[in-house]
N, CA, C and O atoms as a DFTB+ gen file, in Angstrom:
580 C
 N C O
     1  1     -12.426      22.522      13.380
     2  2     -13.067      22.426      12.063
     3  2     -13.494      21.018      11.798
     4  3     -14.322      20.866      12.697
     5  1     -13.464      20.119      11.270
     6  2     -14.121      18.830      11.091
     7  2     -13.390      17.675      11.721
     8  3     -13.116      16.666      11.071
     9  1     -13.067      17.831      13.025
    10  2     -12.336      16.763      13.719
    11  2     -13.116      15.465      13.713
    12  3     -12.533      14.400      13.508
    13  1     -14.431      15.527      13.936
    14  2     -15.221      14.295      13.963
    15  2     -15.182      13.587      12.608
    16  3     -15.055      12.364      12.544
    17  1     -15.291      14.361      11.528
    18  2     -15.229      13.757      10.192
    19  2     -13.862      13.119       9.947
    20  3     -13.770      12.037       9.367
    21  1     -12.810      13.790      10.391
    22  2     -11.460      13.237      10.222
    23  2     -11.278      11.990      11.084
    24  3     -10.679      11.011      10.640
    25  1     -11.794      12.021      12.315
    26  2     -11.723      10.839      13.177
    27  2     -12.496       9.671      12.573
    28  3     -12.079       8.521      12.704
    29  1     -13.623       9.955      11.909
    30  2     -14.385       8.897      11.237
    31  2     -13.562       8.259      10.121
    32  3     -13.658       7.055       9.886
    33  1     -12.749       9.070       9.429
    34  2     -11.889       8.526       8.371
    35  2     -10.776       7.657       8.965
    36  3     -10.299       6.731       8.309
    37  1     -10.364       7.948      10.193
    38  2      -9.397       7.092      10.888
    39  2     -10.058       5.746      11.181
    40  3      -9.451       4.694      10.976
    41  1     -11.290       5.780      11.657
    42  2     -12.004       4.543      12.015
    43  2     -12.157       3.595      10.832
    44  3     -12.122       2.377      11.005
    45  1     -12.328       4.148       9.625
    46  2     -12.496       3.281       8.451
    47  2     -11.175       3.010       7.724
    48  3     -11.156       2.340       6.692
    49  1     -10.069       3.536       8.270
    50  2      -8.751       3.213       7.726
    51  2      -8.260       4.100       6.594
    52  3      -7.238       3.794       5.979
    53  1      -8.964       5.198       6.300
    54  2      -8.515       6.096       5.235
    55  2      -7.435       7.063       5.713
    56  3      -6.592       7.507       4.934
    57  1      -7.475       7.382       7.004
    58  2      -6.467       8.242       7.620
    59  2      -5.922       7.547       8.843
    60  3      -6.530       6.612       9.365
    61  1      -4.764       8.011       9.302
    62  2      -4.271       7.581      10.603
    63  2      -3.897       8.827      11.385
    64  3      -3.426       9.815      10.822
    65  1      -4.113       8.766      12.683
    66  2      -3.733       9.874      13.552
    67  2      -2.236       9.787      13.800
    68  3      -1.704       8.721      14.111
    69  1      -1.569      10.919      13.658
    70  2      -0.118      10.972      13.868
    71  2       0.260      12.409      14.211
    72  3      -0.060      13.328      13.457
    73  1       0.926      12.607      15.320
    74  2       1.279      13.973      15.704
    75  2       2.089      14.664      14.600
    76  3       2.975      14.056      13.999
    77  1       1.778      15.929      14.342
    78  2       2.518      16.664      13.307
    79  2       3.883      17.103      13.822
    80  3       4.116      17.180      15.028
    81  1       4.770      17.387      12.888
    82  2       6.067      17.956      13.249
    83  2       6.254      19.271      12.506
    84  3       5.836      19.419      11.358
    85  1       6.873      20.200      13.167
    86  2       7.121      21.519      12.562
    87  2       8.025      21.383      11.345
    88  3       7.798      22.033      10.324
    89  1       9.043      20.546      11.449
    90  2      10.005      20.380      10.354
    91  2       9.308      19.862       9.094
    92  3       9.529      20.384       8.001
    93  1       8.474      18.844       9.245
    94  2       7.768      18.278       8.094
    95  2       6.816      19.315       7.485
    96  3       6.785      19.503       6.269
    97  1       6.045      19.982       8.344
    98  2       5.096      20.996       7.880
    99  2       5.823      22.087       7.095
   100  3       5.432      22.416       5.976
   101  1       6.870      22.640       7.677
   102  2       7.615      23.722       7.025
   103  2       8.214      23.275       5.691
   104  3       8.203      24.033       4.721
   105  1       8.733      22.051       5.639
   106  2       9.333      21.545       4.399
   107  2       8.275      21.373       3.302
   108  3       8.518      21.706       2.143
   109  1       7.110      20.855       3.671
   110  2       6.035      20.681       2.678
   111  2       5.595      22.020       2.112
   112  3       5.436      22.170       0.901
   113  1       5.398      22.996       2.998
   114  2       4.923      24.307       2.558
   115  2       5.979      24.998       1.694
   116  3       5.644      25.571       0.657
   117  1       7.228      24.953       2.100
   118  2       8.299      25.593       1.325
   119  2       8.415      24.957      -0.064
   120  3       8.522      25.667      -1.065
   121  1       8.394      23.645      -0.124
   122  2       8.486      22.940      -1.400
   123  2       7.285      23.274      -2.290
   124  3       7.434      23.479      -3.495
   125  1       6.107      23.326      -1.693
   126  2       4.899      23.640      -2.459
   127  2       4.973      25.047      -3.047
   128  3       4.571      25.271      -4.188
   129  1       5.482      25.983      -2.272
   130  2       5.575      27.369      -2.762
   131  2       6.498      27.473      -3.971
   132  3       6.196      28.191      -4.925
   133  1       7.610      26.766      -3.935
   134  2       8.536      26.771      -5.074
   135  2       7.851      26.156      -6.300
   136  3       7.922      26.708      -7.398
   137  1       7.194      25.023      -6.107
   138  2       6.519      24.362      -7.224
   139  2       5.402      25.225      -7.795
   140  3       5.230      25.288      -9.012
   141  1       4.647      25.887      -6.933
   142  2       3.561      26.752      -7.398
   143  2       4.117      27.917      -8.211
   144  3       3.556      28.272      -9.247
   145  1       5.204      28.508      -7.755
   146  2       5.828      29.597      -8.513
   147  2       6.300      29.093      -9.871
   148  3       6.085      29.753     -10.888
   149  1       6.942      27.929      -9.892
   150  2       7.429      27.353     -11.142
   151  2       6.288      26.981     -12.079
   152  3       6.429      27.088     -13.297
   153  1       5.159      26.546     -11.527
   154  2       4.004      26.150     -12.342
   155  2       3.442      27.325     -13.139
   156  3       2.785      27.136     -14.163
   157  1       3.704      28.525     -12.662
   158  2       3.186      29.712     -13.344
   159  2       4.128      30.234     -14.419
   160  3       3.856      31.267     -15.031
   161  1       5.233      29.533     -14.655
   162  2       6.196      29.895     -15.688
   163  2       5.666      29.401     -17.030
   164  3       5.734      28.209     -17.331
   165  1       5.142      30.315     -17.827
   166  2       4.516      29.924     -19.092
   167  2       5.519      29.548     -20.173
   168  3       5.119      29.164     -21.273
   169  1       6.817      29.650     -19.883
   170  2       7.811      29.255     -20.882
   171  2       8.073      27.744     -20.842
   172  3       8.771      27.211     -21.704
   173  1       7.514      27.058     -19.842
   174  2       7.647      25.600     -19.798
   175  2       6.360      24.974     -20.334
   176  3       5.327      25.639     -20.409
   177  1       6.423      23.725     -20.696
   178  2       5.274      23.037     -21.273
   179  2       4.121      22.916     -20.290
   180  3       4.318      22.900     -19.075
   181  1       2.912      22.831     -20.840
   182  2       1.736      22.740     -19.979
   183  2       1.739      21.459     -19.153
   184  3       1.220      21.453     -18.037
   185  1       2.312      20.373     -19.673
   186  2       2.366      19.145     -18.879
   187  2       3.246      19.344     -17.653
   188  3       2.929      18.839     -16.576
   189  1       4.352      20.079     -17.806
   190  2       5.228      20.372     -16.660
   191  2       4.549      21.340     -15.696
   192  3       4.641      21.176     -14.480
   193  1       3.869      22.347     -16.239
   194  2       3.136      23.281     -15.373
   195  2       2.101      22.526     -14.547
   196  3       1.963      22.763     -13.347
   197  1       1.380      21.622     -15.188
   198  2       0.348      20.846     -14.510
   199  2       0.964      19.989     -13.397
   200  3       0.462      19.968     -12.273
   201  1       2.038      19.295     -13.715
   202  2       2.703      18.437     -12.733
   203  2       3.164      19.245     -11.524
   204  3       3.004      18.813     -10.383
   205  1       3.732      20.410     -11.778
   206  2       4.195      21.274     -10.688
   207  2       3.031      21.799      -9.858
   208  3       3.099      21.800      -8.629
   209  1       1.961      22.247     -10.515
   210  2       0.800      22.778      -9.790
   211  2       0.124      21.676      -8.985
   212  3      -0.265      21.895      -7.838
   213  1      -0.018      20.496      -9.574
   214  2      -0.640      19.385      -8.854
   215  2       0.210      19.008      -7.633
   216  3      -0.325      18.797      -6.544
   217  1       1.513      18.925      -7.813
   218  2       2.400      18.588      -6.700
   219  2       2.320      19.624      -5.587
   220  3       2.322      19.274      -4.407
   221  1       2.249      20.896      -5.960
   222  2       2.130      21.962      -4.956
   223  2       0.815      21.831      -4.200
   224  3       0.789      21.940      -2.974
   225  1      -0.274      21.597      -4.923
   226  2      -1.591      21.453      -4.285
   227  2      -1.586      20.278      -3.322
   228  3      -2.102      20.380      -2.209
   229  1      -1.009      19.171      -3.746
   230  2      -0.995      17.980      -2.893
   231  2      -0.186      18.226      -1.615
   232  3      -0.627      17.865      -0.524
   233  1       0.986      18.833      -1.745
   234  2       1.815      19.091      -0.562
   235  2       1.142      20.083       0.389
   236  3       1.234      19.931       1.607
   237  1       0.469      21.093      -0.155
   238  2      -0.241      22.047       0.703
   239  2      -1.406      21.380       1.420
   240  3      -1.611      21.601       2.613
   241  1      -2.165      20.570       0.702
   242  2      -3.293      19.860       1.316
   243  2      -2.790      18.887       2.376
   244  3      -3.403      18.743       3.434
   245  1      -1.676      18.221       2.092
   246  2      -1.097      17.296       3.057
   247  2      -0.565      18.055       4.276
   248  3      -0.698      17.581       5.404
   249  1       0.030      19.216       4.060
   250  2       0.511      20.026       5.185
   251  2      -0.658      20.398       6.099
   252  3      -0.524      20.360       7.322
   253  1      -1.799      20.756       5.515
   254  2      -2.980      21.094       6.320
   255  2      -3.461      19.874       7.098
   256  3      -3.806      19.978       8.275
   257  1      -3.481      18.737       6.448
   258  2      -3.911      17.506       7.115
   259  2      -2.945      17.149       8.248
   260  3      -3.375      16.777       9.340
   261  1      -1.653      17.263       7.986
   262  2      -0.642      16.957       9.001
   263  2      -0.731      17.935      10.170
   264  3      -0.555      17.538      11.322
   265  1      -1.005      19.215       9.883
   266  2      -1.112      20.215      10.941
   267  2      -2.240      19.844      11.897
   268  3      -2.182      20.171      13.082
   269  1      -3.259      19.167      11.392
   270  2      -4.381      18.730      12.225
   271  2      -4.093      17.396      12.925
   272  3      -4.908      16.931      13.721
   273  1      -2.948      16.783      12.636
   274  2      -2.556      15.551      13.321
   275  2      -2.995      14.273      12.634
   276  3      -3.215      13.256      13.292
   277  1      -3.125      14.316      11.302
   278  2      -3.535      13.129      10.539
   279  2      -2.605      12.939       9.357
   280  3      -1.928      13.867       8.913
   281  1      -2.589      11.709       8.860
   282  2      -1.827      11.343       7.663
   283  2      -2.694      10.402       6.840
   284  3      -3.471       9.618       7.385
   285  1      -2.554      10.487       5.534
   286  2      -3.294       9.614       4.626
   287  2      -2.697       8.211       4.643
   288  3      -1.486       8.040       4.784
   289  1      -3.562       7.212       4.496
   290  2      -3.099       5.827       4.371
   291  2      -3.007       5.456       2.893
   292  3      -3.836       4.704       2.380
   293  1      -1.990       5.992       2.212
   294  2      -1.684       5.632       0.830
   295  2      -2.764       5.987      -0.186
   296  3      -2.883       5.324      -1.216
   297  1      -3.546       7.017       0.089
   298  2      -4.514       7.505      -0.894
   299  2      -4.278       8.993      -1.080
   300  3      -4.504       9.789      -0.168
   301  1      -3.828       9.353      -2.253
   302  2      -3.557      10.766      -2.528
   303  2      -4.842      11.584      -2.589
   304  3      -4.855      12.744      -2.178
   305  1      -5.920      10.995      -3.094
   306  2      -7.160      11.747      -3.255
   307  2      -7.788      12.145      -1.917
   308  3      -8.440      13.185      -1.830
   309  1      -7.601      11.341      -0.889
   310  2      -8.206      11.637       0.412
   311  2      -7.660      12.946       0.980
   312  3      -8.353      13.643       1.721
   313  1      -6.429      13.274       0.633
   314  2      -5.808      14.520       1.103
   315  2      -6.616      15.715       0.580
   316  3      -6.810      16.698       1.294
   317  1      -7.084      15.623      -0.666
   318  2      -7.910      16.690      -1.230
   319  2      -9.328      16.647      -0.660
   320  3      -9.926      17.691      -0.401
   321  1      -9.855      15.463      -0.469
   322  2     -11.216      15.318       0.045
   323  2     -11.355      15.878       1.458
   324  3     -12.445      16.296       1.849
   325  1     -10.285      15.892       2.215
   326  2     -10.351      16.383       3.598
   327  2     -10.222      17.903       3.708
   328  3     -10.364      18.450       4.802
   329  1      -9.960      18.584       2.613
   330  2      -9.740      20.033       2.674
   331  2     -10.923      20.808       3.251
   332  3     -10.726      21.834       3.903
   333  1     -12.131      20.340       3.024
   334  2     -13.297      21.020       3.600
   335  2     -13.233      20.975       5.124
   336  3     -13.739      21.877       5.792
   337  1     -12.620      19.941       5.674
   338  2     -12.540      19.765       7.121
   339  2     -11.277      20.370       7.731
   340  3     -11.288      20.781       8.892
   341  1     -10.190      20.429       6.962
   342  2      -8.947      20.971       7.509
   343  2      -8.826      22.473       7.306
   344  3      -8.231      23.166       8.131
   345  1      -9.393      22.985       6.198
   346  2      -9.242      24.409       5.893
   347  2     -10.553      25.110       5.556
   348  3     -10.572      26.330       5.389
   349  1     -11.638      24.367       5.454
   350  2     -12.895      24.977       5.035
   351  2     -12.904      25.339       3.561
   352  3     -13.619      26.252       3.146
   353  1     -12.114      24.629       2.769
   354  2     -12.013      24.883       1.333
   355  2     -13.375      24.687       0.671
   356  3     -14.107      23.753       0.997
   357  1     -13.705      25.581      -0.262
   358  2     -15.008      25.480      -0.928
   359  2     -15.053      24.268      -1.856
   360  3     -14.022      23.779      -2.317
   361  1     -16.258      23.801      -2.116
   362  2     -16.468      22.590      -2.905
   363  2     -15.914      22.719      -4.328
   364  3     -15.389      21.749      -4.875
   365  1     -16.027      23.900      -4.927
   366  2     -15.524      24.076      -6.293
   367  2     -14.022      23.812      -6.364
   368  3     -13.554      23.147      -7.288
   369  1     -13.267      24.328      -5.397
   370  2     -11.821      24.093      -5.389
   371  2     -11.513      22.623      -5.108
   372  3     -10.617      22.050      -5.727
   373  1     -12.245      22.010      -4.183
   374  2     -12.029      20.580      -3.915
   375  2     -12.266      19.783      -5.192
   376  3     -11.497      18.873      -5.505
   377  1     -13.315      20.112      -5.929
   378  2     -13.602      19.398      -7.176
   379  2     -12.501      19.620      -8.214
   380  3     -12.169      18.708      -8.971
   381  1     -11.936      20.825      -8.251
   382  2     -10.810      21.095      -9.156
   383  2      -9.625      20.208      -8.801
   384  3      -8.996      19.624      -9.683
   385  1      -9.319      20.106      -7.506
   386  2      -8.199      19.263      -7.080
   387  2      -8.456      17.798      -7.405
   388  3      -7.541      17.088      -7.823
   389  1      -9.677      17.342      -7.219
   390  2     -10.003      15.936      -7.510
   391  2      -9.951      15.658      -9.014
   392  3      -9.508      14.588      -9.432
   393  1     -10.398      16.611      -9.821
   394  2     -10.308      16.438     -11.274
   395  2      -8.834      16.403     -11.700
   396  3      -8.438      15.598     -12.542
   397  1      -8.041      17.284     -11.107
   398  2      -6.603      17.286     -11.407
   399  2      -5.970      15.973     -10.972
   400  3      -5.094      15.446     -11.657
   401  1      -6.409      15.444      -9.838
   402  2      -5.899      14.159      -9.367
   403  2      -6.208      13.061     -10.389
   404  3      -5.346      12.241     -10.702
   405  1      -7.425      13.049     -10.898
   406  2      -7.788      12.048     -11.913
   407  2      -6.952      12.203     -13.174
   408  3      -6.508      11.212     -13.754
   409  1      -6.736      13.440     -13.597
   410  2      -5.908      13.693     -14.786
   411  2      -4.462      13.272     -14.528
   412  3      -3.807      12.720     -15.412
   413  1      -3.975      13.528     -13.341
   414  2      -2.624      13.103     -12.978
   415  2      -2.492      11.594     -13.064
   416  3      -1.481      11.082     -13.544
   417  1      -3.522      10.870     -12.595
   418  2      -3.499       9.408     -12.672
   419  2      -3.506       8.926     -14.112
   420  3      -2.794       7.982     -14.451
   421  1      -4.303       9.564     -14.963
   422  2      -4.316       9.184     -16.385
   423  2      -2.939       9.393     -17.010
   424  3      -2.480       8.566     -17.797
   425  1      -2.288      10.487     -16.665
   426  2      -0.948      10.753     -17.196
   427  2       0.064       9.762     -16.634
   428  3       0.904       9.232     -17.362
   429  1      -0.027       9.520     -15.333
   430  2       0.943       8.661     -14.651
   431  2       0.824       7.194     -15.042
   432  3       1.832       6.520     -15.258
   433  1      -0.400       6.706     -15.134
   434  2      -0.614       5.271     -15.312
   435  2      -1.036       4.862     -16.717
   436  3      -0.947       3.686     -17.072
   437  1      -1.501       5.833     -17.531
   438  2      -1.935       5.494     -18.882
   439  2      -1.203       6.293     -19.948
   440  3      -1.477       6.134     -21.138
   441  1      -0.271       7.154     -19.535
   442  2       0.539       7.905     -20.485
   443  2      -0.179       9.055     -21.166
   444  3       0.339       9.616     -22.132
   445  1      -1.344       9.413     -20.693
   446  2      -2.110      10.504     -21.309
   447  2      -1.483      11.834     -20.925
   448  3      -1.196      12.081     -19.754
   449  1      -1.269      12.695     -21.926
   450  2      -0.614      13.966     -21.659
   451  2      -1.372      15.173     -22.189
   452  3      -0.796      16.256     -22.287
   453  1      -2.651      15.021     -22.535
   454  2      -3.408      16.178     -23.019
   455  2      -3.852      16.992     -21.816
   456  3      -4.757      16.590     -21.084
   457  1      -3.219      18.129     -21.616
   458  2      -3.551      18.975     -20.474
   459  2      -4.568      20.024     -20.916
   460  3      -4.312      20.810     -21.829
   461  1      -5.712      20.022     -20.262
   462  2      -6.770      20.979     -20.540
   463  2      -6.348      22.343     -19.994
   464  3      -6.035      22.466     -18.810
   465  1      -6.338      23.370     -20.849
   466  2      -5.880      24.703     -20.443
   467  2      -6.739      25.274     -19.322
   468  3      -6.215      25.919     -18.414
   469  1      -8.050      25.049     -19.371
   470  2      -8.930      25.562     -18.318
   471  2      -8.652      24.862     -16.995
   472  3      -8.603      25.514     -15.951
   473  1      -8.469      23.546     -17.023
   474  2      -8.153      22.829     -15.789
   475  2      -6.834      23.331     -15.205
   476  3      -6.732      23.526     -13.994
   477  1      -5.839      23.540     -16.037
   478  2      -4.555      24.045     -15.555
   479  2      -4.733      25.415     -14.900
   480  3      -4.214      25.652     -13.810
   481  1      -5.460      26.310     -15.556
   482  2      -5.687      27.643     -14.991
   483  2      -6.470      27.550     -13.678
   484  3      -6.146      28.234     -12.708
   485  1      -7.498      26.703     -13.653
   486  2      -8.293      26.523     -12.430
   487  2      -7.441      25.930     -11.307
   488  3      -7.558      26.333     -10.150
   489  1      -6.582      24.970     -11.661
   490  2      -5.720      24.330     -10.673
   491  2      -4.752      25.338     -10.061
   492  3      -4.554      25.357      -8.847
   493  1      -4.156      26.169     -10.899
   494  2      -3.210      27.170     -10.389
   495  2      -3.945      28.172      -9.495
   496  3      -3.440      28.534      -8.432
   497  1      -5.116      28.619      -9.907
   498  2      -5.893      29.568      -9.085
   499  2      -6.297      28.951      -7.752
   500  3      -6.159      29.580      -6.703
   501  1      -6.795      27.722      -7.797
   502  2      -7.225      27.039      -6.570
   503  2      -6.028      26.782      -5.653
   504  3      -6.152      26.867      -4.431
   505  1      -4.880      26.472      -6.235
   506  2      -3.685      26.206      -5.434
   507  2      -3.179      27.493      -4.787
   508  3      -2.661      27.458      -3.671
   509  1      -3.319      28.617      -5.468
   510  2      -2.963      29.901      -4.856
   511  2      -3.845      30.174      -3.639
   512  3      -3.356      30.618      -2.600
   513  1      -5.143      29.907      -3.771
   514  2      -6.042      30.101      -2.630
   515  2      -5.687      29.133      -1.505
   516  3      -5.732      29.495      -0.329
   517  1      -5.337      27.915      -1.869
   518  2      -4.943      26.912      -0.884
   519  2      -3.691      27.367      -0.143
   520  3      -3.606      27.225       1.077
   521  1      -2.734      27.904      -0.863
   522  2      -1.502      28.386      -0.237
   523  2      -1.815      29.511       0.748
   524  3      -1.226      29.572       1.827
   525  1      -2.733      30.395       0.382
   526  2      -3.132      31.475       1.277
   527  2      -3.772      30.949       2.552
   528  3      -3.523      31.469       3.639
   529  1      -4.597      29.918       2.417
   530  2      -5.251      29.327       3.593
   531  2      -4.238      28.617       4.485
   532  3      -4.315      28.715       5.710
   533  1      -3.298      27.910       3.885
   534  2      -2.269      27.207       4.664
   535  2      -1.377      28.222       5.374
   536  3      -0.928      27.977       6.494
   537  1      -1.120      29.352       4.730
   538  2      -0.290      30.396       5.337
   539  2      -0.899      30.896       6.649
   540  3      -0.170      31.336       7.538
   541  1      -2.226      30.830       6.778
   542  2      -2.904      31.302       7.990
   543  2      -2.916      30.266       9.116
   544  3      -3.278      30.584      10.248
   545  1      -2.522      29.028       8.806
   546  2      -2.495      27.990       9.842
   547  2      -1.393      28.268      10.853
   548  3      -0.363      28.855      10.522
   549  1      -1.617      27.848      12.062
   550  2      -0.559      27.888      13.067
   551  2       0.266      26.628      12.876
   552  3      -0.259      25.527      13.043
   553  1       1.543      26.754      12.531
   554  2       2.354      25.556      12.344
   555  2       2.437      24.748      13.636
   556  3       2.258      25.293      14.725
   557  1       2.710      23.448      13.514
   558  2       2.927      22.659      14.728
   559  2       3.997      23.341      15.577
   560  3       4.868      24.028      15.044
   561  1       3.934      23.156      16.880
   562  2       4.872      23.846      17.775
   563  2       6.316      23.496      17.432
   564  3       6.614      22.412      16.932
   565  1       7.178      24.423      17.710
   566  2       8.609      24.225      17.437
   567  2       9.157      23.074      18.252
   568  3      10.202      22.521      17.911
   569  1       8.473      22.702      19.325
   570  2       8.920      21.594      20.168
   571  2       8.675      20.248      19.506
   572  3       9.245      19.238      19.917
   573  1       7.814      20.230      18.467
   574  2       7.524      18.971      17.779
   575  2       8.792      18.426      17.174
   576  3       9.700      19.178      16.820
   577  1       8.852      17.129      17.059
   578  2      10.059      16.459      16.542
   579  2      10.409      16.931      15.161
   580  3      11.393      16.471      14.582
């Protein structure tokens, strides 16, 4: 799927090549699934739902990137930007993840906590699709460290 594009991101320092491990992949996916399930609990506040859904999306996107043998160089947004190359994710979902990333930064660094209900619903839907796509990936071999 977009190995050349991912290799180009290595050349400019946005990603680094690193062999994946089955243990890391499995842990990311398992943690993301729990967070995604919890994010759909409407008895908790929307800010908590958003945080859980965003965390699940990020871990799933990172698991896909790691499965392809790459890791981000300290940029959370690049993990979402690579989804078109790691999973063939549609542009609308990538844009939802990037918008959620921006909102997460506003909350994290500027204390903003107004969670848009439509963005939250879109994020949860897109993350469910992301989880389905990651479920179809072949995990790194069990022989991996």
